[in-house]
N, CA, C and O atoms as CSV, one atom per row, in Angstrom:
chain,resi,resn,atom,element,x,y,z
A,1,UNK,N,N,110.359,92.662,105.258
A,1,UNK,CA,C,111.660,92.437,104.699
A,1,UNK,C,C,112.178,93.743,104.121
A,1,UNK,O,O,111.414,94.682,103.896
A,2,UNK,N,N,113.460,93.791,103.889
A,2,UNK,CA,C,114.105,94.940,103.271
A,2,UNK,C,C,114.548,94.524,101.876
A,2,UNK,O,O,115.189,93.486,101.711
A,3,UNK,N,N,114.210,95.328,100.871
A,3,UNK,CA,C,114.580,94.975,99.502
A,3,UNK,C,C,115.332,96.133,98.848
A,3,UNK,O,O,115.084,97.304,99.137
A,4,UNK,N,N,116.249,95.773,97.966
A,4,UNK,CA,C,116.930,96.790,97.175
A,4,UNK,C,C,115.954,97.283,96.122
A,4,UNK,O,O,115.221,96.498,95.522
A,5,UNK,N,N,115.953,98.601,95.902
A,5,UNK,CA,C,115.053,99.193,94.932
A,5,UNK,C,C,115.678,100.482,94.440
A,5,UNK,O,O,116.150,101.274,95.257
A,6,UNK,N,N,115.700,100.720,93.168
A,6,UNK,CA,C,116.297,101.965,92.681
A,6,UNK,C,C,115.594,103.179,93.284
A,6,UNK,O,O,114.415,103.101,93.629
A,7,UNK,N,N,116.299,104.286,93.413
A,7,UNK,CA,C,115.634,105.503,93.884
A,7,UNK,C,C,114.366,105.752,93.071
A,7,UNK,O,O,114.291,105.422,91.887
A,8,UNK,N,N,113.393,106.330,93.724
A,8,UNK,CA,C,112.044,106.457,93.188
A,8,UNK,C,C,111.520,107.829,93.606
A,8,UNK,O,O,111.996,108.365,94.607
A,9,UNK,N,N,110.574,108.419,92.897
A,9,UNK,CA,C,110.056,109.723,93.313
A,9,UNK,C,C,109.579,109.753,94.770
A,9,UNK,O,O,109.644,110.800,95.414
A,10,UNK,N,N,109.108,108.630,95.292
A,10,UNK,CA,C,108.650,108.599,96.684
A,10,UNK,C,C,109.799,108.474,97.675
A,10,UNK,O,O,109.625,108.761,98.860
A,11,UNK,N,N,110.970,108.051,97.210
A,11,UNK,CA,C,112.168,107.959,98.054
A,11,UNK,C,C,113.405,108.175,97.170
A,11,UNK,O,O,114.157,107.237,96.904
A,12,UNK,N,N,113.606,109.425,96.719
A,12,UNK,CA,C,114.641,109.710,95.716
A,12,UNK,C,C,116.074,109.521,96.182
A,12,UNK,O,O,116.968,109.391,95.346
A,13,UNK,N,N,116.322,109.500,97.462
A,13,UNK,CA,C,117.690,109.376,97.956
A,13,UNK,C,C,117.983,107.997,98.538
A,13,UNK,O,O,119.070,107.776,99.073
A,14,UNK,N,N,117.059,107.091,98.447
A,14,UNK,CA,C,117.239,105.759,99.025
A,14,UNK,C,C,117.203,104.698,97.941
A,14,UNK,O,O,116.439,104.797,96.981
A,15,UNK,N,N,118.042,103.679,98.106
A,15,UNK,CA,C,118.068,102.576,97.141
A,15,UNK,C,C,117.557,101.281,97.754
A,15,UNK,O,O,117.964,100.187,97.362
A,16,UNK,N,N,116.661,101.425,98.720
A,16,UNK,CA,C,116.033,100.268,99.346
A,16,UNK,C,C,114.693,100.702,99.920
A,16,UNK,O,O,114.438,101.891,100.112
A,17,UNK,N,N,113.852,99.729,100.187
A,17,UNK,CA,C,112.548,100.006,100.793
A,17,UNK,C,C,112.137,98.818,101.629
A,17,UNK,O,O,112.650,97.712,101.461
A,18,UNK,N,N,111.218,99.055,102.521
A,18,UNK,CA,C,110.653,97.968,103.300
A,18,UNK,C,C,109.516,97.334,102.522
A,18,UNK,O,O,108.856,97.986,101.712
A,19,UNK,N,N,109.301,96.064,102.779
A,19,UNK,CA,C,108.228,95.340,102.088
A,19,UNK,C,C,107.547,94.411,103.087
A,19,UNK,O,O,108.173,93.497,103.625
A,20,UNK,N,N,106.287,94.648,103.326
A,20,UNK,CA,C,105.487,93.803,104.210
A,20,UNK,C,C,104.845,92.723,103.350
A,20,UNK,O,O,104.176,93.023,102.361
A,21,UNK,N,N,105.050,91.483,103.725
A,21,UNK,CA,C,104.608,90.364,102.906
A,21,UNK,C,C,103.893,89.329,103.765
A,21,UNK,O,O,104.388,88.950,104.827
A,22,UNK,N,N,102.744,88.879,103.313
A,22,UNK,CA,C,102.017,87.756,103.913
A,22,UNK,C,C,101.575,87.972,105.358
A,22,UNK,O,O,101.797,87.118,106.217
A,23,UNK,N,N,100.950,89.115,105.617
A,23,UNK,CA,C,100.326,89.307,106.927
A,23,UNK,C,C,99.025,88.518,106.916
A,23,UNK,O,O,98.181,88.711,106.041
A,24,UNK,N,N,98.869,87.645,107.873
A,24,UNK,CA,C,97.666,86.811,107.918
A,24,UNK,C,C,97.292,86.541,109.367
A,24,UNK,O,O,98.140,86.182,110.183
A,25,UNK,N,N,96.026,86.717,109.673
A,25,UNK,CA,C,95.487,86.365,110.983
A,25,UNK,C,C,94.365,85.364,110.743
A,25,UNK,O,O,93.445,85.620,109.967
A,26,UNK,N,N,94.449,84.239,111.407
A,26,UNK,CA,C,93.423,83.208,111.296
A,26,UNK,C,C,92.054,83.841,111.559
A,26,UNK,O,O,91.909,84.624,112.497
A,27,UNK,N,N,91.054,83.512,110.744
A,27,UNK,CA,C,89.727,84.122,110.906
A,27,UNK,C,C,89.172,84.037,112.332
A,27,UNK,O,O,88.425,84.922,112.751
A,28,UNK,N,N,89.519,83.007,113.070
A,28,UNK,CA,C,89.007,82.879,114.453
A,28,UNK,C,C,89.546,83.967,115.373
A,28,UNK,O,O,88.973,84.221,116.432
A,29,UNK,N,N,90.653,84.617,114.974
A,29,UNK,CA,C,91.305,85.595,115.848
A,29,UNK,C,C,91.291,87.017,115.281
A,29,UNK,O,O,91.962,87.909,115.801
A,30,UNK,N,N,90.532,87.210,114.229
A,30,UNK,CA,C,90.475,88.542,113.626
A,30,UNK,C,C,89.668,89.505,114.482
A,30,UNK,O,O,88.919,89.100,115.372
A,31,UNK,N,N,89.837,90.778,114.194
A,31,UNK,CA,C,89.129,91.867,114.898
A,31,UNK,C,C,89.482,91.928,116.373
A,31,UNK,O,O,88.660,92.329,117.198
A,32,UNK,N,N,90.708,91.529,116.707
A,32,UNK,CA,C,91.197,91.622,118.078
A,32,UNK,C,C,92.432,92.518,118.161
A,32,UNK,O,O,93.039,92.641,119.224
A,33,UNK,N,N,92.802,93.140,117.050
A,33,UNK,CA,C,93.954,94.035,117.042
A,33,UNK,C,C,95.278,93.358,116.743
A,33,UNK,O,O,96.329,93.994,116.823
A,34,UNK,N,N,95.245,92.083,116.400
A,34,UNK,CA,C,96.489,91.348,116.150
A,34,UNK,C,C,97.215,91.900,114.922
A,34,UNK,O,O,98.419,92.150,114.979
A,35,UNK,N,N,96.509,92.088,113.833
A,35,UNK,CA,C,97.144,92.606,112.612
A,35,UNK,C,C,97.699,94.012,112.853
A,35,UNK,O,O,98.781,94.345,112.370
A,36,UNK,N,N,96.977,94.812,113.579
A,36,UNK,CA,C,97.462,96.165,113.891
A,36,UNK,C,C,98.763,96.081,114.676
A,36,UNK,O,O,99.702,96.823,114.388
A,37,UNK,N,N,98.836,95.189,115.667
A,37,UNK,CA,C,100.076,95.030,116.437
A,37,UNK,C,C,101.225,94.542,115.565
A,37,UNK,O,O,102.358,94.998,115.716
A,38,UNK,N,N,100.937,93.617,114.654
A,38,UNK,CA,C,101.976,93.148,113.732
A,38,UNK,C,C,102.485,94.287,112.864
A,38,UNK,O,O,103.689,94.413,112.642
A,39,UNK,N,N,101.581,95.107,112.378
A,39,UNK,CA,C,101.978,96.219,111.527
A,39,UNK,C,C,102.767,97.270,112.310
A,39,UNK,O,O,103.722,97.844,111.786
A,40,UNK,N,N,102.375,97.525,113.559
A,40,UNK,CA,C,103.132,98.461,114.390
A,40,UNK,C,C,104.539,97.927,114.645
A,40,UNK,O,O,105.503,98.692,114.637
A,41,UNK,N,N,104.659,96.629,114.868
A,41,UNK,CA,C,105.975,96.021,115.076
A,41,UNK,C,C,106.832,96.138,113.821
A,41,UNK,O,O,108.030,96.409,113.908
A,42,UNK,N,N,106.219,95.934,112.648
A,42,UNK,CA,C,106.993,96.057,111.411
A,42,UNK,C,C,107.434,97.500,111.197
A,42,UNK,O,O,108.560,97.736,110.759
A,43,UNK,N,N,106.577,98.465,111.493
A,43,UNK,CA,C,106.976,99.875,111.381
A,43,UNK,C,C,108.203,100.153,112.245
A,43,UNK,O,O,109.138,100.827,111.812
A,44,UNK,N,N,108.191,99.636,113.453
A,44,UNK,CA,C,109.305,99.854,114.383
A,44,UNK,C,C,110.603,99.270,113.822
A,44,UNK,O,O,111.646,99.922,113.863
A,45,UNK,N,N,110.538,98.051,113.301
A,45,UNK,CA,C,111.731,97.409,112.731
A,45,UNK,C,C,112.239,98.197,111.526
A,45,UNK,O,O,113.442,98.420,111.391
A,46,UNK,N,N,111.330,98.617,110.657
A,46,UNK,CA,C,111.750,99.392,109.492
A,46,UNK,C,C,112.430,100.695,109.924
A,46,UNK,O,O,113.451,101.083,109.356
A,47,UNK,N,N,111.868,101.362,110.920
A,47,UNK,CA,C,112.472,102.604,111.403
A,47,UNK,C,C,113.851,102.339,111.996
A,47,UNK,O,O,114.773,103.127,111.782
A,48,UNK,N,N,114.007,101.249,112.733
A,48,UNK,CA,C,115.319,100.898,113.283
A,48,UNK,C,C,116.341,100.668,112.177
A,48,UNK,O,O,117.523,100.962,112.356
A,49,UNK,N,N,115.901,100.149,111.040
A,49,UNK,CA,C,116.790,99.899,109.902
A,49,UNK,C,C,117.017,101.140,109.049
A,49,UNK,O,O,117.770,101.094,108.076
A,50,UNK,N,N,116.378,102.238,109.403
A,50,UNK,CA,C,116.550,103.473,108.661
A,50,UNK,C,C,115.750,103.551,107.381
A,50,UNK,O,O,116.063,104.351,106.499
A,51,UNK,N,N,114.723,102.731,107.269
A,51,UNK,CA,C,113.875,102.733,106.079
A,51,UNK,C,C,112.726,103.717,106.282
A,51,UNK,O,O,112.069,103.722,107.323
A,52,UNK,N,N,112.501,104.543,105.275
A,52,UNK,CA,C,111.420,105.519,105.409
A,52,UNK,C,C,110.288,105.278,104.422
A,52,UNK,O,O,109.263,105.956,104.486
A,53,UNK,N,N,110.453,104.327,103.514
A,53,UNK,CA,C,109.410,104.034,102.537
A,53,UNK,C,C,109.138,102.537,102.557
A,53,UNK,O,O,110.053,101.726,102.412
A,54,UNK,N,N,107.872,102.182,102.737
A,54,UNK,CA,C,107.479,100.785,102.895
A,54,UNK,C,C,106.295,100.506,101.983
A,54,UNK,O,O,105.422,101.357,101.811
A,55,UNK,N,N,106.266,99.314,101.400
A,55,UNK,CA,C,105.168,98.930,100.521
A,55,UNK,C,C,104.550,97.623,100.984
A,55,UNK,O,O,105.153,96.869,101.748
A,56,UNK,N,N,103.352,97.368,100.514
A,56,UNK,CA,C,102.693,96.073,100.674
A,56,UNK,C,C,101.651,95.947,99.586
A,56,UNK,O,O,101.277,96.935,98.953
A,57,UNK,N,N,101.193,94.758,99.374
A,57,UNK,CA,C,100.090,94.512,98.447
A,57,UNK,C,C,98.907,94.054,99.287
A,57,UNK,O,O,98.941,92.975,99.879
A,58,UNK,N,N,97.883,94.857,99.339
A,58,UNK,CA,C,96.743,94.596,100.216
A,58,UNK,C,C,95.688,93.734,99.533
A,58,UNK,O,O,95.371,93.915,98.357
A,59,UNK,N,N,95.162,92.807,100.295
A,59,UNK,CA,C,93.975,92.085,99.849
A,59,UNK,C,C,92.756,92.921,100.221
A,59,UNK,O,O,92.860,93.883,100.981
A,60,UNK,N,N,91.625,92.552,99.689
A,60,UNK,CA,C,90.394,93.249,100.072
A,60,UNK,C,C,90.152,93.121,101.571
A,60,UNK,O,O,89.640,94.047,102.200
A,61,UNK,N,N,90.516,91.977,102.145
A,61,UNK,CA,C,90.290,91.748,103.577
A,61,UNK,C,C,91.144,92.674,104.448
A,61,UNK,O,O,90.712,93.066,105.532
A,62,UNK,N,N,92.336,93.025,103.992
A,62,UNK,CA,C,93.233,93.836,104.810
A,62,UNK,C,C,93.238,95.315,104.492
A,62,UNK,O,O,93.725,96.119,105.286
A,63,UNK,N,N,92.703,95.682,103.345
A,63,UNK,CA,C,92.806,97.064,102.872
A,63,UNK,C,C,92.281,98.090,103.872
A,63,UNK,O,O,92.935,99.110,104.086
A,64,UNK,N,N,91.134,97.858,104.486
A,64,UNK,CA,C,90.563,98.843,105.427
A,64,UNK,C,C,91.493,99.085,106.611
A,64,UNK,O,O,91.691,100.224,107.034
A,65,UNK,N,N,92.060,98.002,107.142
A,65,UNK,CA,C,92.991,98.159,108.266
A,65,UNK,C,C,94.179,99.011,107.844
A,65,UNK,O,O,94.543,99.958,108.541
A,66,UNK,N,N,94.780,98.684,106.714
A,66,UNK,CA,C,95.966,99.419,106.278
A,66,UNK,C,C,95.647,100.898,106.083
A,66,UNK,O,O,96.428,101.761,106.484
A,67,UNK,N,N,94.528,101.186,105.481
A,67,UNK,CA,C,94.152,102.586,105.286
A,67,UNK,C,C,93.949,103.288,106.622
A,67,UNK,O,O,94.332,104.448,106.770
A,68,UNK,N,N,93.357,102.609,107.594
A,68,UNK,CA,C,93.137,103.217,108.919
A,68,UNK,C,C,94.448,103.541,109.623
A,68,UNK,O,O,94.503,104.476,110.422
A,69,UNK,N,N,95.504,102.785,109.339
A,69,UNK,CA,C,96.772,103.040,110.037
A,69,UNK,C,C,97.765,103.816,109.177
A,69,UNK,O,O,98.961,103.835,109.467
A,70,UNK,N,N,97.269,104.457,108.120
A,70,UNK,CA,C,98.080,105.405,107.389
A,70,UNK,C,C,98.631,104.984,106.044
A,70,UNK,O,O,99.346,105.761,105.411
A,71,UNK,N,N,98.327,103.790,105.589
A,71,UNK,CA,C,98.801,103.350,104.276
A,71,UNK,C,C,97.961,104.002,103.192
A,71,UNK,O,O,96.760,104.213,103.358
A,72,UNK,N,N,98.612,104.317,102.080
A,72,UNK,CA,C,97.934,104.941,100.948
A,72,UNK,C,C,97.910,103.984,99.763
A,72,UNK,O,O,98.885,103.270,99.527
A,73,UNK,N,N,96.818,103.959,99.022
A,73,UNK,CA,C,96.768,103.084,97.842
A,73,UNK,C,C,97.699,103.597,96.749
A,73,UNK,O,O,97.878,104.803,96.579
A,74,UNK,N,N,98.282,102.665,96.020
A,74,UNK,CA,C,99.103,103.000,94.853
A,74,UNK,C,C,98.603,102.157,93.692
A,74,UNK,O,O,97.831,101.217,93.884
A,75,UNK,N,N,99.039,102.491,92.500
A,75,UNK,CA,C,98.633,101.688,91.351
A,75,UNK,C,C,99.742,100.711,91.003
A,75,UNK,O,O,100.922,101.061,91.020
A,76,UNK,N,N,99.362,99.512,90.694
A,76,UNK,CA,C,100.310,98.497,90.280
A,76,UNK,C,C,99.589,97.487,89.418
A,76,UNK,O,O,98.398,97.229,89.593
A,77,UNK,N,N,100.317,96.932,88.504
A,77,UNK,CA,C,99.770,95.880,87.652
A,77,UNK,C,C,100.693,94.690,87.740
A,77,UNK,O,O,101.858,94.831,88.112
A,78,UNK,N,N,100.188,93.514,87.400
A,78,UNK,CA,C,100.990,92.289,87.435
A,78,UNK,C,C,100.676,91.449,86.215
A,78,UNK,O,O,99.602,91.544,85.621
A,79,UNK,N,N,101.641,90.629,85.863
A,79,UNK,CA,C,101.456,89.715,84.732
A,79,UNK,C,C,102.253,88.459,85.034
A,79,UNK,O,O,103.423,88.536,85.409
A,80,UNK,N,N,101.635,87.324,84.875
A,80,UNK,CA,C,102.314,86.059,85.048
A,80,UNK,C,C,102.731,85.545,83.677
A,80,UNK,O,O,101.902,85.432,82.773
A,81,UNK,N,N,104.013,85.234,83.521
A,81,UNK,CA,C,104.521,84.745,82.244
A,81,UNK,C,C,104.553,83.224,82.252
A,81,UNK,O,O,104.820,82.624,83.293
A,82,UNK,N,N,104.288,82.592,81.123
A,82,UNK,CA,C,104.375,81.140,81.049
A,82,UNK,C,C,105.831,80.689,81.130
A,82,UNK,O,O,106.726,81.467,80.800
A,83,UNK,N,N,106.090,79.460,81.558
A,83,UNK,CA,C,107.469,78.983,81.603
A,83,UNK,C,C,108.111,79.049,80.217
A,83,UNK,O,O,107.433,78.890,79.202
A,84,UNK,N,N,109.390,79.281,80.185
A,84,UNK,CA,C,110.130,79.384,78.904
A,84,UNK,C,C,110.249,78.014,78.256
A,84,UNK,O,O,110.833,77.889,77.179
């Protein structure tokens, strides 16, 4: 998906970024290159949209794949707030 995001040191002239969300391959079909193909397709779409900075939140299961195809780890924290 494409999201609005204020300019950032990693993309100082852009006010949007790509966001990869919920990549999942059923365990029966893993290690066949499916996730890699999905990620290559998303890269292509982002490039067509003129996006040069893309983020995702990796699970332990996906982290090795993402690193192999050029993704870099970043630091992020999260907090869930109780309902008001």
